N, CA, C and O of each residue as an XYZ file, in Angstrom:
272
protein
N      -5.999     -5.282    -11.140
C      -6.443     -4.365    -10.511
C      -5.803     -3.149    -10.567
O      -4.591     -3.258    -10.750
N      -6.233     -1.991    -10.466
C      -5.782     -0.366    -10.805
C      -4.730     -0.077     -9.575
O      -5.057     -0.186     -8.393
N      -3.622      0.247     -9.954
C      -2.638      1.013     -9.470
C      -2.913      2.673     -8.712
O      -2.421      3.518     -9.460
N      -3.171      2.930     -8.209
C      -3.062      5.110     -8.041
C      -1.509      5.065     -7.720
O      -0.873      4.361     -6.936
N      -1.192      5.875     -8.435
C       0.155      6.979     -8.202
C      -0.106      7.668     -6.773
O      -1.204      8.170     -6.532
N       0.774      7.675     -5.984
C       0.835      8.518     -4.572
C       1.606      9.383     -4.981
O       2.134      9.457     -6.090
N       1.779     10.660     -3.340
C       2.804     11.012     -3.827
C       3.749     11.018     -2.398
O       3.277     11.401     -1.329
N       5.041     10.573     -2.534
C       5.267      9.647     -1.728
C       7.197      9.313     -2.301
O       7.711      8.928     -3.352
N       7.509      9.554     -1.503
C       9.261      9.191     -1.487
C       9.929      7.531     -1.011
O      11.092      7.161     -0.848
N       8.478      6.721     -0.878
C       8.656      5.148     -0.284
C       7.887      4.781     -1.779
O       8.461      4.274     -2.743
N       6.410      5.177     -1.716
C       6.058      4.061     -2.210
C       5.585      4.833     -3.381
O       5.359      6.035     -3.521
N       5.499      3.847     -4.164
C       4.855      4.303     -5.936
C       3.659      4.141     -5.905
O       2.814      4.750     -5.247
N       3.573      3.493     -6.463
C       1.549      3.368     -6.101
C       1.167      2.051     -4.896
O       1.909      1.398     -4.163
N      -0.340      2.034     -5.101
C      -0.947      1.132     -4.144
C      -2.520      1.133     -5.471
O      -2.846      1.790     -6.460
N      -3.069     -0.025     -4.677
C      -4.293     -0.810     -5.896
C      -5.362     -1.723     -4.441
O      -4.750     -2.351     -3.577
N      -5.898     -1.693     -4.431
C      -7.173     -2.701     -3.488
C      -8.018     -3.069     -4.486
O      -8.201     -2.289     -5.420
N      -8.830     -4.633     -4.434
C     -10.078     -5.295     -4.373
C     -10.143     -6.034     -3.850
O      -9.207     -6.779     -3.559
N     -11.437     -6.159     -3.461
C     -11.715     -7.193     -1.805
C     -11.259     -9.158     -2.373
O     -11.157    -10.145     -1.644
N     -11.095     -9.053     -3.837
C     -10.416    -10.630     -3.764
C      -8.965    -10.460     -3.622
O      -8.478    -11.380     -2.965
N      -7.731     -9.195     -4.197
C      -6.216     -9.355     -3.844
C      -6.706     -8.773     -2.120
O      -6.559     -9.492     -1.131
N      -6.985     -8.097     -2.093
C      -6.228     -7.030     -0.829
C      -5.436     -5.841     -1.347
O      -5.655     -4.997     -2.216
N      -4.757     -6.000     -0.774
C      -4.059     -4.464     -0.876
C      -2.723     -4.666     -1.769
O      -2.052     -5.695     -1.687
N      -2.374     -3.505     -2.699
C      -1.422     -4.127     -3.247
C      -0.205     -2.597     -3.081
O      -0.719     -1.481     -2.990
N       1.309     -2.734     -3.060
C       1.853     -1.863     -2.776
C       2.656     -1.659     -3.011
O       3.478     -2.254     -2.314
N       3.353     -0.635     -4.201
C       4.428     -0.617     -5.098
C       5.963      0.187     -4.964
O       6.167      1.143     -5.712
N       7.031     -0.243     -3.980
C       7.336      0.550     -3.524
C       8.896      1.124     -4.293
O       9.763      0.352     -4.701
N       8.960      2.320     -4.345
C       9.861      2.957     -5.251
C      11.032      2.340     -5.248
O      11.490      2.115     -6.368
N      12.077      1.766     -3.733
C      13.314      1.106     -4.068
C      13.356     -0.276     -4.572
O      13.568     -1.209     -3.798
N      13.157     -0.462     -5.882
C      13.333     -1.545     -6.076
C      12.544     -2.284     -7.215
O      12.741     -3.293     -7.893
N      11.541     -1.309     -7.117
C      10.299     -1.368     -7.677
C       9.910     -3.430     -7.038
O       9.858     -4.408     -7.783
N       9.749     -3.412     -5.738
C       9.184     -4.288     -4.959
C       7.255     -4.194     -5.243
O       6.651     -3.296     -5.830
N       6.973     -4.804     -4.926
C       5.693     -5.602     -5.533
C       5.105     -6.215     -4.078
O       5.698     -7.250     -3.776
N       3.819     -5.713     -2.870
C       3.949     -6.410     -2.097
C       2.448     -6.101     -2.196
O       1.853     -5.180     -2.755
N       1.933     -7.362     -1.343
C       0.090     -7.489     -0.968
C       0.244     -7.741      0.136
O       1.210     -8.335      0.615
N      -0.790     -7.279      0.754
C      -1.548     -7.608      2.146
C      -2.568     -7.792      2.363
O      -3.209     -6.791      2.041
N      -3.208     -8.568      2.769
C      -4.573     -9.042      3.543
C      -5.101     -7.581      4.683
O      -5.295     -7.707      5.892
N      -5.217     -6.500      4.035
C      -5.780     -5.745      4.889
C      -7.399     -4.710      3.953
O      -7.559     -4.350      2.787
N      -8.133     -4.597      5.007
C      -9.440     -4.497      4.535
C      -9.203     -2.279      3.307
O      -8.564     -1.278      3.629
N      -9.978     -2.527      2.213
C      -9.687     -0.725      1.744
C      -9.518      0.287      2.399
O      -8.959      1.169      1.748
N      -9.869      0.666      3.877
C      -9.624      1.384      4.776
C      -8.472      1.706      4.442
O      -8.181      2.674      3.740
N      -7.703      0.891      4.937
C      -5.938      0.460      4.219
C      -6.127      1.628      3.291
O      -5.920      2.791      3.634
N      -6.435      1.346      2.384
C      -5.731      1.723      1.207
C      -6.418      3.068      0.554
O      -6.158      3.662     -0.492
N      -7.424      3.322      1.606
C      -8.025      4.444      1.439
C      -7.052      5.317      2.083
O      -6.379      6.045      1.353
N      -6.891      5.349      3.258
C      -5.863      5.850      4.128
C      -4.369      6.364      3.435
O      -3.922      7.503      3.305
N      -3.911      5.300      3.126
C      -2.860      5.738      2.619
C      -2.659      6.446      1.064
O      -1.655      6.966      0.576
N      -3.594      6.310      0.677
C      -3.826      7.226     -0.273
C      -4.838      8.896     -0.103
O      -5.220      9.618     -1.024
N      -4.982      9.035      0.980
C      -5.312      9.821      1.222
C      -4.473     10.662      2.043
O      -4.622     11.875      1.899
N      -3.580     10.232      2.913
C      -2.374     10.597      3.691
C      -1.584     11.786      3.174
O      -1.335     11.981      1.985
N      -1.184     12.628      4.273
C       0.039     13.719      3.178
C       0.982     12.865      3.277
O       1.765     12.872      2.327
N       1.246     11.892      4.361
C       2.418     11.301      4.236
C       2.220      9.688      3.321
O       2.486      8.741      4.061
N       1.988      9.449      2.511
C       1.174      7.792      2.709
C       2.397      6.893      2.954
O       2.153      5.779      3.417
N       3.378      7.142      2.767
C       4.989      6.390      4.083
C       4.328      6.235      5.062
O       3.544      5.294      5.185
N       4.492      6.996      5.807
C       4.142      7.498      6.847
C       3.117      6.618      7.642
O       3.259      6.057      8.729
N       1.765      6.667      6.569
C       0.739      6.511      7.119
C       0.763      4.634      7.239
O       0.496      3.851      8.151
N       1.413      4.403      5.239
C       1.676      2.976      5.861
C       2.491      2.106      6.597
O       2.344      0.884      6.646
N       3.594      2.940      7.327
C       4.391      2.095      8.470
C       3.294      1.699      9.428
O       2.941      0.561      9.741
N       2.772      2.991      9.874
C       2.118      3.201     10.912
C       1.071      2.246     10.829
O       1.330      1.237     11.486
N      -0.061      2.220     10.225
C      -0.896      1.648      9.885
C      -1.224      0.084      9.323
O      -2.212     -0.650      9.330
N       0.320     -0.017      8.780
C      -0.779     -1.377      7.083
C       0.688     -2.516      7.830
O       0.522     -3.709      8.082
N       1.777     -1.894      8.010
C       3.078     -2.864      7.650
C       2.912     -4.056      8.810
O       3.005     -5.246      8.508
N       2.642     -3.575     10.239
C       3.479     -4.413     10.956
C       1.824     -5.051     11.323
O       1.698     -6.143     11.878
N       0.387     -4.028     10.844
C      -0.523     -4.982     11.759
C      -1.354     -5.761     10.306
O      -2.484     -6.218     10.475
N      -0.849     -5.828      9.269
C      -1.243     -7.097      8.516
C      -0.134     -7.749      7.540
O       0.830     -7.163      7.048
N      -0.524     -9.179      7.369
C       0.162    -10.242      6.676
C       1.324    -10.076      5.321
O       1.424    -10.977      4.487
N       1.773     -9.396      5.282
C       2.615     -9.005      3.638
C       3.483     -9.904      2.868
O       4.653    -10.182      3.131
N       2.990    -10.195      2.188
C       4.162    -11.161      1.344
C       4.694    -10.578     -0.422
O       4.145     -9.558     -0.838
N       5.122    -10.868     -0.793
C       6.127     -9.905     -2.176
C       5.593    -10.679     -3.331
O       5.802    -11.891     -3.279
N       5.058    -10.302     -4.182
C       4.403    -10.290     -5.167
C       5.689    -10.355     -6.361
O       5.416    -10.361     -7.562
C-alpha cells in the first residue's frame, strides 16, 4: 500500500486500497491503525486543511478500526 505523508500534528501518513481499506499512521508512537472506510474517507483526510480534525470528525467514530 502506498502511504501519503500529510501535514498534521496527529497523523503522519495515510493510505487506502480496496482490499485493505484505510490505513492511518499516527505521529504519536508510530501507531498504525486500519479502518473499514471507503476511499472518500482517505480523500477527505489528504484533502483537508486539518487532516487530524477531518479524521476525528469523519472517520474515527464512524468506521471500525484495529491496530495493525
